[in-house]
C-alpha positions as protocol buffer text, in pm:
chain_id: "A"
residue {
  index: 1
  type: MET
  ca { x: 0 y: 0 z: 0 }
}
residue {
  index: 2
  type: THR
  ca { x: 131 y: 341 z: -99 }
}
residue {
  index: 3
  type: ASN
  ca { x: 218 y: 599 z: 164 }
}
residue {
  index: 4
  type: ALA
  ca { x: 236 y: 980 z: 156 }
}
residue {
  index: 5
  type: ALA
  ca { x: 614 y: 984 z: 127 }
}
residue {
  index: 6
  type: ALA
  ca { x: 604 y: 777 z: -192 }
}
residue {
  index: 7
  type: ILE
  ca { x: 342 y: 1005 z: -344 }
}
residue {
  index: 8
  type: LEU
  ca { x: 548 y: 1312 z: -258 }
}
residue {
  index: 9
  type: ARG
  ca { x: 852 y: 1152 z: -420 }
}
residue {
  index: 10
  type: ASP
  ca { x: 656 y: 1095 z: -740 }
}
residue {
  index: 11
  type: LEU
  ca { x: 528 y: 1451 z: -736 }
}
residue {
  index: 12
  type: GLY
  ca { x: 880 y: 1580 z: -682 }
}
residue {
  index: 13
  type: ALA
  ca { x: 1005 y: 1373 z: -974 }
}
residue {
  index: 14
  type: ALA
  ca { x: 747 y: 1542 z: -1199 }
}
residue {
  index: 15
  type: ALA
  ca { x: 830 y: 1894 z: -1081 }
}
residue {
  index: 16
  type: THR
  ca { x: 1027 y: 2152 z: -1278 }
}
residue {
  index: 17
  type: PRO
  ca { x: 1206 y: 2461 z: -1147 }
}
residue {
  index: 18
  type: GLU
  ca { x: 1032 y: 2674 z: -1411 }
}
residue {
  index: 19
  type: LYS
  ca { x: 685 y: 2579 z: -1291 }
}
residue {
  index: 20
  type: ALA
  ca { x: 792 y: 2610 z: -927 }
}
residue {
  index: 21
  type: ALA
  ca { x: 875 y: 2975 z: -1003 }
}
residue {
  index: 22
  type: GLU
  ca { x: 571 y: 3042 z: -1223 }
}
residue {
  index: 23
  type: LEU
  ca { x: 286 y: 2884 z: -1026 }
}
residue {
  index: 24
  type: PRO
  ca { x: 309 y: 3100 z: -711 }
}
residue {
  index: 25
  type: ARG
  ca { x: 260 y: 3408 z: -929 }
}
residue {
  index: 26
  type: PHE
  ca { x: -28 y: 3249 z: -1120 }
}
residue {
  index: 27
  type: PHE
  ca { x: -208 y: 3148 z: -800 }
}
residue {
  index: 28
  type: LYS
  ca { x: -149 y: 3481 z: -627 }
}
residue {
  index: 29
  type: THR
  ca { x: 55 y: 3374 z: -325 }
}
residue {
  index: 30
  type: GLY
  ca { x: 206 y: 3712 z: -241 }
}
residue {
  index: 31
  type: PRO
  ca { x: 129 y: 3917 z: 72 }
}
residue {
  index: 32
  type: GLY
  ca { x: -238 y: 4014 z: 82 }
}
residue {
  index: 33
  type: GLU
  ca { x: -327 y: 3801 z: -220 }
}
residue {
  index: 34
  type: TYR
  ca { x: -587 y: 3524 z: -208 }
}
residue {
  index: 35
  type: GLY
  ca { x: -330 y: 3243 z: -210 }
}
residue {
  index: 36
  type: GLU
  ca { x: -92 y: 3409 z: 34 }
}
residue {
  index: 37
  type: GLY
  ca { x: 179 y: 3180 z: 164 }
}
residue {
  index: 38
  type: ASP
  ca { x: 97 y: 2872 z: -46 }
}
residue {
  index: 39
  type: ARG
  ca { x: 395 y: 2669 z: -167 }
}
residue {
  index: 40
  type: PHE
  ca { x: 443 y: 2491 z: -499 }
}
residue {
  index: 41
  type: LEU
  ca { x: 664 y: 2204 z: -606 }
}
residue {
  index: 42
  type: GLY
  ca { x: 617 y: 2291 z: -973 }
}
residue {
  index: 43
  type: VAL
  ca { x: 391 y: 2012 z: -1106 }
}
residue {
  index: 44
  type: MET
  ca { x: 115 y: 2055 z: -1363 }
}
residue {
  index: 45
  type: VAL
  ca { x: -234 y: 1907 z: -1331 }
}
residue {
  index: 46
  type: PRO
  ca { x: -196 y: 1620 z: -1584 }
}
residue {
  index: 47
  type: GLN
  ca { x: 108 y: 1493 z: -1395 }
}
residue {
  index: 48
  type: ILE
  ca { x: -64 y: 1534 z: -1059 }
}
residue {
  index: 49
  type: ARG
  ca { x: -364 y: 1344 z: -1191 }
}
residue {
  index: 50
  type: ALA
  ca { x: -139 y: 1064 z: -1314 }
}
residue {
  index: 51
  type: VAL
  ca { x: 28 y: 1035 z: -973 }
}
residue {
  index: 52
  type: ALA
  ca { x: -313 y: 1024 z: -802 }
}
residue {
  index: 53
  type: LYS
  ca { x: -435 y: 744 z: -1029 }
}
residue {
  index: 54
  type: ALA
  ca { x: -115 y: 550 z: -971 }
}
residue {
  index: 55
  type: HIS
  ca { x: -166 y: 559 z: -594 }
}
residue {
  index: 56
  type: LEU
  ca { x: -535 y: 488 z: -543 }
}
residue {
  index: 57
  type: ASP
  ca { x: -435 y: 227 z: -287 }
}
residue {
  index: 58
  type: ALA
  ca { x: -302 y: 494 z: -49 }
}
residue {
  index: 59
  type: ASP
  ca { x: -430 y: 442 z: 304 }
}
residue {
  index: 60
  type: ASP
  ca { x: -649 y: 697 z: 481 }
}
residue {
  index: 61
  type: ALA
  ca { x: -365 y: 824 z: 698 }
}
residue {
  index: 62
  type: SER
  ca { x: -157 y: 901 z: 389 }
}
residue {
  index: 63
  type: VAL
  ca { x: -444 y: 1085 z: 220 }
}
residue {
  index: 64
  type: LYS
  ca { x: -499 y: 1293 z: 533 }
}
residue {
  index: 65
  type: ALA
  ca { x: -127 y: 1368 z: 551 }
}
residue {
  index: 66
  type: LEU
  ca { x: -133 y: 1493 z: 192 }
}
residue {
  index: 67
  type: LEU
  ca { x: -439 y: 1708 z: 261 }
}
residue {
  index: 68
  type: ALA
  ca { x: -247 y: 1869 z: 548 }
}
residue {
  index: 69
  type: SER
  ca { x: 66 y: 1924 z: 340 }
}
residue {
  index: 70
  type: PRO
  ca { x: 208 y: 2273 z: 290 }
}
residue {
  index: 71
  type: TRP
  ca { x: 258 y: 2180 z: -78 }
}
residue {
  index: 72
  type: HIS
  ca { x: -27 y: 2280 z: -307 }
}
residue {
  index: 73
  type: GLU
  ca { x: 28 y: 1986 z: -540 }
}
residue {
  index: 74
  type: ALA
  ca { x: 17 y: 1738 z: -253 }
}
residue {
  index: 75
  type: ARG
  ca { x: -326 y: 1865 z: -148 }
}
residue {
  index: 76
  type: GLU
  ca { x: -438 y: 1864 z: -511 }
}
residue {
  index: 77
  type: CYS
  ca { x: -319 y: 1506 z: -555 }
}
residue {
  index: 78
  type: ALA
  ca { x: -512 y: 1396 z: -248 }
}
residue {
  index: 79
  type: LEU
  ca { x: -827 y: 1568 z: -372 }
}
residue {
  index: 80
  type: LEU
  ca { x: -797 y: 1409 z: -717 }
}
residue {
  index: 81
  type: LEU
  ca { x: -746 y: 1074 z: -548 }
}
residue {
  index: 82
  type: LEU
  ca { x: -1065 y: 1124 z: -345 }
}
residue {
  index: 83
  type: VAL
  ca { x: -1258 y: 1228 z: -656 }
}
residue {
  index: 84
  type: GLU
  ca { x: -1143 y: 911 z: -832 }
}
residue {
  index: 85
  type: ARG
  ca { x: -1234 y: 696 z: -532 }
}
residue {
  index: 86
  type: PHE
  ca { x: -1573 y: 860 z: -495 }
}
residue {
  index: 87
  type: GLY
  ca { x: -1688 y: 727 z: -829 }
}
residue {
  index: 88
  type: ARG
  ca { x: -1614 y: 370 z: -722 }
}
residue {
  index: 89
  type: ALA
  ca { x: -1719 y: 393 z: -359 }
}
residue {
  index: 90
  type: SER
  ca { x: -2012 y: 251 z: -166 }
}
residue {
  index: 91
  type: GLU
  ca { x: -2261 y: 490 z: -6 }
}
residue {
  index: 92
  type: SER
  ca { x: -2093 y: 464 z: 332 }
}
residue {
  index: 93
  type: GLU
  ca { x: -1752 y: 526 z: 176 }
}
residue {
  index: 94
  type: ARG
  ca { x: -1889 y: 825 z: -12 }
}
residue {
  index: 95
  type: THR
  ca { x: -2019 y: 970 z: 313 }
}
residue {
  index: 96
  type: ALA
  ca { x: -1676 y: 930 z: 473 }
}
residue {
  index: 97
  type: ILE
  ca { x: -1507 y: 1099 z: 176 }
}
residue {
  index: 98
  type: HIS
  ca { x: -1760 y: 1383 z: 180 }
}
residue {
  index: 99
  type: ARG
  ca { x: -1712 y: 1442 z: 553 }
}
residue {
  index: 100
  type: LEU
  ca { x: -1333 y: 1437 z: 519 }
}
residue {
  index: 101
  type: TYR
  ca { x: -1359 y: 1692 z: 241 }
}
residue {
  index: 102
  type: LEU
  ca { x: -1577 y: 1927 z: 444 }
}
residue {
  index: 103
  type: ALA
  ca { x: -1344 y: 1900 z: 741 }
}
residue {
  index: 104
  type: THR
  ca { x: -1046 y: 1975 z: 517 }
}
residue {
  index: 105
  type: ALA
  ca { x: -1224 y: 2277 z: 369 }
}
residue {
  index: 106
  type: ALA
  ca { x: -1312 y: 2403 z: 718 }
}
residue {
  index: 107
  type: GLU
  ca { x: -942 y: 2385 z: 805 }
}
residue {
  index: 108
  type: ASN
  ca { x: -866 y: 2607 z: 501 }
}
residue {
  index: 109
  type: ARG
  ca { x: -684 y: 2331 z: 315 }
}
residue {
  index: 110
  type: VAL
  ca { x: -901 y: 2345 z: 1 }
}
residue {
  index: 111
  type: ASN
  ca { x: -768 y: 2694 z: -38 }
}
residue {
  index: 112
  type: ASN
  ca { x: -746 y: 2800 z: -399 }
}
residue {
  index: 113
  type: TRP
  ca { x: -986 y: 2813 z: -691 }
}
residue {
  index: 114
  type: ASP
  ca { x: -832 y: 2514 z: -873 }
}
residue {
  index: 115
  type: LEU
  ca { x: -860 y: 2293 z: -565 }
}
residue {
  index: 116
  type: VAL
  ca { x: -1226 y: 2389 z: -521 }
}
residue {
  index: 117
  type: ASP
  ca { x: -1316 y: 2351 z: -885 }
}
residue {
  index: 118
  type: LEU
  ca { x: -1167 y: 2003 z: -935 }
}
residue {
  index: 119
  type: SER
  ca { x: -1326 y: 1863 z: -621 }
}
residue {
  index: 120
  type: ALA
  ca { x: -1647 y: 2038 z: -514 }
}
residue {
  index: 121
  type: PRO
  ca { x: -1875 y: 1925 z: -800 }
}
residue {
  index: 122
  type: THR
  ca { x: -1806 y: 1563 z: -707 }
}
residue {
  index: 123
  type: LEU
  ca { x: -1733 y: 1555 z: -335 }
}
residue {
  index: 124
  type: VAL
  ca { x: -2018 y: 1792 z: -246 }
}
residue {
  index: 125
  type: GLY
  ca { x: -2238 y: 1826 z: -554 }
}
residue {
  index: 126
  type: ARG
  ca { x: -2266 y: 1462 z: -654 }
}
residue {
  index: 127
  type: TYR
  ca { x: -2299 y: 1361 z: -290 }
}
residue {
  index: 128
  type: LEU
  ca { x: -2600 y: 1591 z: -250 }
}
residue {
  index: 129
  type: LEU
  ca { x: -2775 y: 1492 z: -572 }
}
residue {
  index: 130
  type: ASP
  ca { x: -3037 y: 1287 z: -388 }
}
residue {
  index: 131
  type: ARG
  ca { x: -3000 y: 1447 z: -47 }
}
residue {
  index: 132
  type: PRO
  ca { x: -3110 y: 1774 z: 119 }
}
residue {
  index: 133
  type: ARG
  ca { x: -2900 y: 2065 z: 0 }
}
residue {
  index: 134
  type: ASP
  ca { x: -2915 y: 2308 z: 291 }
}
residue {
  index: 135
  type: LEU
  ca { x: -2542 y: 2245 z: 344 }
}
residue {
  index: 136
  type: LEU
  ca { x: -2478 y: 2481 z: 53 }
}
residue {
  index: 137
  type: ASP
  ca { x: -2656 y: 2763 z: 233 }
}
residue {
  index: 138
  type: ARG
  ca { x: -2438 y: 2709 z: 538 }
}
residue {
  index: 139
  type: LEU
  ca { x: -2121 y: 2710 z: 328 }
}
residue {
  index: 140
  type: ALA
  ca { x: -2237 y: 3028 z: 154 }
}
residue {
  index: 141
  type: ARG
  ca { x: -2266 y: 3204 z: 492 }
}
residue {
  index: 142
  type: ARG
  ca { x: -1919 y: 3107 z: 614 }
}
residue {
  index: 143
  type: PRO
  ca { x: -1647 y: 3374 z: 629 }
}
residue {
  index: 144
  type: SER
  ca { x: -1421 y: 3163 z: 405 }
}
residue {
  index: 145
  type: LEU
  ca { x: -1395 y: 3262 z: 38 }
}
residue {
  index: 146
  type: TRP
  ca { x: -1321 y: 2900 z: -50 }
}
residue {
  index: 147
  type: GLU
  ca { x: -1622 y: 2754 z: 129 }
}
residue {
  index: 148
  type: ASN
  ca { x: -1832 y: 3022 z: -40 }
}
residue {
  index: 149
  type: ARG
  ca { x: -1694 y: 2912 z: -377 }
}
residue {
  index: 150
  type: ILE
  ca { x: -1766 y: 2547 z: -289 }
}
residue {
  index: 151
  type: ALA
  ca { x: -2131 y: 2642 z: -232 }
}
residue {
  index: 152
  type: VAL
  ca { x: -2159 y: 2784 z: -584 }
}
residue {
  index: 153
  type: VAL
  ca { x: -1937 y: 2545 z: -782 }
}
residue {
  index: 154
  type: SER
  ca { x: -2091 y: 2234 z: -624 }
}
residue {
  index: 155
  type: THR
  ca { x: -2413 y: 2313 z: -808 }
}
residue {
  index: 156
  type: LEU
  ca { x: -2243 y: 2207 z: -1133 }
}
residue {
  index: 157
  type: ALA
  ca { x: -2346 y: 1851 z: -1046 }
}
residue {
  index: 158
  type: PHE
  ca { x: -2711 y: 1957 z: -1033 }
}
residue {
  index: 159
  type: ILE
  ca { x: -2686 y: 2159 z: -1353 }
}
residue {
  index: 160
  type: ARG
  ca { x: -2546 y: 1859 z: -1538 }
}
residue {
  index: 161
  type: ARG
  ca { x: -2860 y: 1671 z: -1437 }
}
residue {
  index: 162
  type: GLY
  ca { x: -3078 y: 1955 z: -1563 }
}
residue {
  index: 163
  type: GLU
  ca { x: -3166 y: 2086 z: -1214 }
}
residue {
  index: 164
  type: LEU
  ca { x: -3109 y: 2461 z: -1218 }
}
residue {
  index: 165
  type: GLU
  ca { x: -3303 y: 2593 z: -919 }
}
residue {
  index: 166
  type: ASP
  ca { x: -3027 y: 2547 z: -659 }
}
residue {
  index: 167
  type: ALA
  ca { x: -2765 y: 2689 z: -894 }
}
residue {
  index: 168
  type: PHE
  ca { x: -2969 y: 3002 z: -956 }
}
residue {
  index: 169
  type: ARG
  ca { x: -3036 y: 3036 z: -582 }
}
residue {
  index: 170
  type: GLN
  ca { x: -2669 y: 3008 z: -486 }
}
residue {
  index: 171
  type: CYS
  ca { x: -2568 y: 3245 z: -765 }
}
residue {
  index: 172
  type: ALA
  ca { x: -2826 y: 3499 z: -653 }
}
residue {
  index: 173
  type: ALA
  ca { x: -2702 y: 3478 z: -294 }
}
residue {
  index: 174
  type: ALA
  ca { x: -2343 y: 3540 z: -409 }
}
residue {
  index: 175
  type: LEU
  ca { x: -2409 y: 3839 z: -635 }
}
residue {
  index: 176
  type: GLY
  ca { x: -2295 y: 4086 z: -371 }
}
residue {
  index: 177
  type: HIS
  ca { x: -1981 y: 3896 z: -272 }
}
residue {
  index: 178
  type: PRO
  ca { x: -1675 y: 4122 z: -243 }
}
residue {
  index: 179
  type: HIS
  ca { x: -1428 y: 3891 z: -420 }
}
residue {
  index: 180
  type: ASP
  ca { x: -1373 y: 3867 z: -795 }
}
residue {
  index: 181
  type: LEU
  ca { x: -1319 y: 3490 z: -773 }
}
residue {
  index: 182
  type: MET
  ca { x: -1680 y: 3455 z: -661 }
}
residue {
  index: 183
  type: HIS
  ca { x: -1805 y: 3667 z: -950 }
}
residue {
  index: 184
  type: LYS
  ca { x: -1617 y: 3438 z: -1187 }
}
residue {
  index: 185
  type: ALA
  ca { x: -1767 y: 3129 z: -1022 }
}
residue {
  index: 186
  type: VAL
  ca { x: -2117 y: 3279 z: -1044 }
}
residue {
  index: 187
  type: GLY
  ca { x: -2070 y: 3363 z: -1410 }
}
residue {
  index: 188
  type: TRP
  ca { x: -1939 y: 3016 z: -1484 }
}
residue {
  index: 189
  type: MET
  ca { x: -2237 y: 2843 z: -1320 }
}
residue {
  index: 190
  type: LEU
  ca { x: -2482 y: 3078 z: -1492 }
}
residue {
  index: 191
  type: ARG
  ca { x: -2322 y: 3001 z: -1829 }
}
residue {
  index: 192
  type: GLU
  ca { x: -2360 y: 2629 z: -1756 }
}
residue {
  index: 193
  type: CYS
  ca { x: -2727 y: 2687 z: -1667 }
}
residue {
  index: 194
  type: GLY
  ca { x: -2768 y: 2864 z: -2000 }
}
residue {
  index: 195
  type: LYS
  ca { x: -2643 y: 2558 z: -2183 }
}
residue {
  index: 196
  type: LYS
  ca { x: -2937 y: 2368 z: -2036 }
}
residue {
  index: 197
  type: ASP
  ca { x: -3200 y: 2643 z: -2056 }
}
residue {
  index: 198
  type: ALA
  ca { x: -3110 y: 2971 z: -2225 }
}
residue {
  index: 199
  type: ALA
  ca { x: -3452 y: 3120 z: -2150 }
}
residue {
  index: 200
  type: ALA
  ca { x: -3411 y: 3051 z: -1779 }
}
residue {
  index: 201
  type: LEU
  ca { x: -3070 y: 3220 z: -1784 }
}
residue {
  index: 202
  type: ARG
  ca { x: -3213 y: 3525 z: -1959 }
}
residue {
  index: 203
  type: GLY
  ca { x: -3488 y: 3537 z: -1699 }
}
residue {
  index: 204
  type: PHE
  ca { x: -3236 y: 3528 z: -1416 }
}
residue {
  index: 205
  type: LEU
  ca { x: -3027 y: 3801 z: -1575 }
}
residue {
  index: 206
  type: GLY
  ca { x: -3330 y: 4020 z: -1629 }
}
residue {
  index: 207
  type: GLU
  ca { x: -3431 y: 3984 z: -1265 }
}
residue {
  index: 208
  type: HIS
  ca { x: -3083 y: 4056 z: -1130 }
}
residue {
  index: 209
  type: VAL
  ca { x: -2938 y: 4292 z: -1391 }
}
residue {
  index: 210
  type: SER
  ca { x: -2886 y: 4571 z: -1138 }
}
residue {
  index: 211
  type: ALA
  ca { x: -2708 y: 4344 z: -887 }
}
residue {
  index: 212
  type: ILE
  ca { x: -2490 y: 4119 z: -1102 }
}
residue {
  index: 213
  type: HIS
  ca { x: -2124 y: 4214 z: -1124 }
}
residue {
  index: 214
  type: PRO
  ca { x: -1998 y: 4286 z: -1477 }
}
residue {
  index: 215
  type: THR
  ca { x: -1739 y: 4009 z: -1441 }
}
residue {
  index: 216
  type: ALA
  ca { x: -2009 y: 3752 z: -1364 }
}
residue {
  index: 217
  type: LEU
  ca { x: -2225 y: 3884 z: -1646 }
}
residue {
  index: 218
  type: ARG
  ca { x: -1945 y: 3856 z: -1902 }
}
residue {
  index: 219
  type: TYR
  ca { x: -1888 y: 3494 z: -1807 }
}
residue {
  index: 220
  type: ALA
  ca { x: -2261 y: 3418 z: -1808 }
}
residue {
  index: 221
  type: ILE
  ca { x: -2329 y: 3555 z: -2157 }
}
residue {
  index: 222
  type: GLU
  ca { x: -2022 y: 3421 z: -2336 }
}
residue {
  index: 223
  type: ARG
  ca { x: -2237 y: 3196 z: -2557 }
}
residue {
  index: 224
  type: PHE
  ca { x: -2485 y: 3468 z: -2652 }
}
residue {
  index: 225
  type: PRO
  ca { x: -2466 y: 3642 z: -2992 }
}
residue {
  index: 226
  type: ARG
  ca { x: -2234 y: 3943 z: -2994 }
}
residue {
  index: 227
  type: GLU
  ca { x: -2513 y: 4197 z: -3028 }
}
residue {
  index: 228
  type: GLU
  ca { x: -2701 y: 4046 z: -2736 }
}
residue {
  index: 229
  type: ARG
  ca { x: -2388 y: 4045 z: -2520 }
}
residue {
  index: 230
  type: ALA
  ca { x: -2344 y: 4416 z: -2586 }
}
residue {
  index: 231
  type: GLU
  ca { x: -2708 y: 4480 z: -2496 }
}
residue {
  index: 232
  type: TRP
  ca { x: -2683 y: 4293 z: -2164 }
}
residue {
  index: 233
  type: LEU
  ca { x: -2363 y: 4477 z: -2067 }
}
residue {
  index: 234
  type: SER
  ca { x: -2526 y: 4809 z: -2150 }
}
residue {
  index: 235
  type: ARG
  ca { x: -2833 y: 4718 z: -1944 }
}
residue {
  index: 236
  type: CYS
  ca { x: -2611 y: 4617 z: -1654 }
}
residue {
  index: 237
  type: ARG
  ca { x: -2416 y: 4943 z: -1660 }
}
residue {
  index: 238
  type: ALA
  ca { x: -2734 y: 5149 z: -1679 }
}
residue {
  index: 239
  type: ALA
  ca { x: -2905 y: 4953 z: -1401 }
}
residue {
  index: 240
  type: ARG
  ca { x: -2606 y: 4975 z: -1171 }
}
residue {
  index: 241
  type: LYS
  ca { x: -2571 y: 5348 z: -1232 }
}
residue {
  index: 242
  type: ALA
  ca { x: -2941 y: 5403 z: -1163 }
}
residue {
  index: 243
  type: SER
  ca { x: -2913 y: 5214 z: -833 }
}
residue {
  index: 244
  type: GLU
  ca { x: -2625 y: 5427 z: -707 }
}
residue {
  index: 245
  type: PRO
  ca { x: -2716 y: 5662 z: -419 }
}
């Protein structure tokens, strides 16, 4: 059975000095930035994913050790491993994985947008498909940017099944969020909703045109015709200006 040290060795073998220098800038790890203090070995996602798949037999203690690692790629590898396991797991095993994930997020270990985005739709969204979804409301109210993003991005699992109500509700609740990463997440989920039901997306945008951030709107309308995109952006600017004190 694989242990955490072996996984870290494989990640280290896939690392490059160039990526180790580039990734901290890309993921905003400087003072006051959203990824402040995170550390990178210098491994890209395809290589991390390959290491995770090669070590699916890792024991629970090793997975937990990776989730607690100061290295971004180690946490990412553990999350990818859990996502892979989730698809093969029994209901009781899925519950254990889901609870471990929430505990890790509460400890601020799922602490960048890539870590959220590769894990939340499965480890929260898929888990909640046939369960009550009030957990998302609790995550949305937490002070953590990353738990807030989990609340929105998890709804991708519902959207893929054609269920848009929870996605629209979480997006509406996040419209006033202060962070740009949340506006991007909202816009992404709205765009995905539009792929399933363009009329429903247009209805949402019409209802919230004065509240939606321009960043979220640009993401949401990416698939609209150019003339319609320009019209929505103009409506948003006018509505926001009219609502100013």
